[in-house]
C-alpha positions as CSV (number, residue, x, y, z in Angstrom):
1,M,26.2,65.7,12.2
2,R,29.2,63.4,12.2
3,L,30.9,62.7,15.5
4,E,34.6,62.0,15.7
5,P,35.8,59.1,17.8
6,P,37.7,60.0,20.9
7,L,41.5,60.3,20.7
8,T,43.5,57.4,22.0
9,S,47.1,57.2,23.2
10,Q,48.0,55.9,19.8
11,D,46.7,59.0,18.0
12,S,49.1,61.8,17.0
13,L,48.5,65.1,18.8
14,D,51.0,67.0,16.7
15,Y,53.3,67.0,19.6
16,E,56.6,68.7,18.7
17,P,58.9,68.9,21.8
18,A,61.3,71.2,19.9
19,A,58.6,73.9,20.1
20,F,59.0,73.9,23.9
21,T,61.6,76.0,25.7
22,V,62.8,75.1,29.1
23,L,64.7,77.5,31.4
24,I,66.9,75.8,33.9
25,A,68.2,78.0,36.8
26,D,70.7,76.0,38.7
27,G,74.1,76.8,40.2
28,D,75.1,73.1,40.2
29,S,76.6,72.6,36.7
30,E,76.9,68.8,37.0
31,T,73.2,68.3,37.7
32,T,72.2,70.7,34.9
33,E,74.6,69.2,32.4
34,H,73.2,65.7,33.2
35,L,69.6,66.9,32.8
36,V,70.2,68.7,29.5
37,E,72.5,66.1,28.0
38,T,70.6,62.9,28.9
39,I,67.0,63.9,29.2
40,L,65.9,67.2,27.6
41,G,68.3,67.6,24.7
42,P,67.9,64.2,23.1
43,R,64.1,64.7,23.2
44,G,64.4,67.9,21.2
45,Y,63.6,70.5,23.8
46,R,65.2,73.9,23.5
47,T,67.0,74.7,26.8
48,I,68.3,77.9,28.3
49,V,70.6,77.4,31.3
50,V,71.4,80.2,33.7
51,R,73.4,80.1,37.0
52,S,71.6,82.7,39.1
53,G,68.2,83.9,40.1
54,R,68.8,87.4,38.6
55,S,69.7,85.8,35.3
56,A,66.6,83.7,35.4
57,L,64.4,86.8,36.0
58,A,66.2,88.7,33.2
59,T,65.6,85.8,30.8
60,V,61.9,85.5,31.4
61,R,61.5,89.2,31.0
62,R,62.8,89.0,27.4
63,T,62.1,85.4,26.3
64,Y,59.0,83.3,26.4
65,V,59.6,80.0,28.2
66,D,57.2,77.1,28.6
67,L,58.7,75.6,31.7
68,I,61.1,76.8,34.4
69,L,63.2,74.3,36.4
70,L,65.0,76.0,39.3
71,N,67.1,75.3,42.3
72,W,65.2,76.7,45.3
73,H,68.4,78.0,46.8
74,L,70.5,79.9,44.3
75,S,73.6,81.8,45.4
76,D,72.1,85.3,44.8
77,M,68.4,84.5,45.5
78,D,66.3,81.8,47.0
79,G,62.7,80.6,46.7
80,D,61.5,83.1,49.3
81,K,62.4,86.1,47.1
């Protein structure tokens, strides 16, 4: 039986960020644009941006997303709903 050495931070883990989809629900377009243009987009993440809680719910009902970033207080719905 041959044991493989443990992975190190230098090893490739077949990480492909383009395979990850991030849903951003935020009514503040400046913050969202900054996040997408300077952080997520250049790293290859697929992003879906919506402006309301209802749109976010509709999106996750029809599309698989890996991560949801949301503003706790959206105009039509807040984090308590």
